[in-house]
N, C-alpha and C positions, 0 to 999 in steps of 0.2 A: 648403588643401584641394585635392585632385586629383580626387576622385570617380572613382578608377581602380582601387583595390585592393579585392579581395574581402574583405569583413569577415565575412560569415556570423555576425553578432553578434545576440544577443537581449538586449534591455533591457526588463525588465518589473517592474511593482510598485514603482517608485521614486517618491520625492517630491523635487522641487527647488523650494525656496521662498526668497524674499528674498535672492537673489544680487544683487550690485551690477550685474552685467552679464547675460549670457545664461544661461538655465536649463540647456540642454544643446546640444552640437554633435555631429552625426554626419556621417561622411564615408566614402563607399565604396559597394560593391555588396552587396546581399543583407542589409540590416538588417531586423530586426523590432523595432520600438519600440512596445510594447503596454502598455496599462493603467497608465500613469504619470500623475503629477500635477505640473504646472508652474504655480506661482502666485506672483504678486507679485514677479517678477524684474525687474531694472532695465531690461533690453532685451528681446530676443526670447525667447519661451518655448522653442521648438525651432528650431534653425538646422540645416537638413538639405541637405548636398551629397551626395545619394544617388541610386542607380539600382537598379531592380528590387528595391525594398524595400517594406515594409509599415509604415505608421504608423497604428495602430488603437487605438481605445478609450481614448485619452488625454483627460485633463481639463486644460484650460488656462484659468486664471482671472486676469484683470487683470495680465498681464505688460506690459512696457514702461512701468513706473511713472515712468521718466525722460522719457517722451513724446518720444522721438527719432523724427524723421520717417522714418527708414529702417528702423525696427524694426517687428515684428509679433508676432502670437501664434505662428504657424507660418510660418517663412521657408524657402521651397524654392528651392534652387539659388542662394544668394547669391554663391558664388565660381565655380561651374561649373554648366552645365546639368544638371538632374536629370531623368532619363528613366524612363518606364515604371514608375511607382510606384503604389501603392494607398493612398489616404487614406480611412479608413472609421471611422464611429462615434466620431469625435472630438467632444468637447463643449467649446465655447469661449465664455467670458464676458469681455467687455471693452467699454468705451465707445469712441466714435469716436476719442478722443485716444490710445488704446492701440494704434492701428494696425490694419491688416487682420487678419482672422481667419486666413486662409490666403492667402499671397502667393507667386506664382511669376512669373518673367519669360518673355518671348516665346520664349527658347531652351529652356525646360523643357517638353518635349512628351511625349505618350503617358501622362500621368498620369490616374488614375481617381479619382473622388470618389463615395463611397457613404455616405449616411446621416450626414453631418456637420452639426452644428447650431451656429450662432453667434448669441448674443443680447447684449443690453445696448448695442447700437450698432455692434458690430463687423460688418464685411462681408468677403466674399471678394474678392480682387483677383487675377484670373487673366489674365495678359497673353497667354497661349496657351490655346486652348480645351482643356478636358478631353477625353481620348480617349473617356471615357464618364462619365456623371453620373446618379445615381439617388438620390432622396430627400434632397437637401441643402437647407438653408435658412439664411439669415443674417438680420440685422436689417432688411433690405429685403424679406424674404419668401422664398418658395420659389424655388429656382433651377430653371430648365428642365431636365428630364431629356433626355439625349441618348444 
C-alpha cells in the first residue's frame, strides 16, 4: 500500500463476513466507504491506508475472531500514515479480545471522528489526537469533544 494514488472510489452497501483474514483493504486518496457490514472476519474488519476519505455508516461486528494482537475493527494507516479523513456514524461491536474499535498510529493526523459508537468492550486507540471529535463513545464511555 502506498496511500498515494487517487482512487475516487465509492464502496457502499456490501457485506463482508467470515473471511479467514481481513474484511476489506482500501488504499489511496478520496475513498467513500459507506453503509457496509463487516462481521466475524478473522482479522481486521477494515484496513485503511487512505487520505482525504470518508468512512461512514458502516457496521463492524466481532471481527478479529483470531484474536491477533495487531488486528482491530477499523485499522487506519497500517502501512502508510492516513491523513485528513472523516470517520462518522460507524457502529462497532466487539469484546476487548477483538482489538481496538478504531486504531490509528501517531503519524496518522488530521482525522475527524463524528458520532462513532463502540460497545461490547471495544475501545478507541488513537495514538494521534483527532483533528476534531464530536459525539463519539466507546466501552469506556463518551470521548471528549474537541
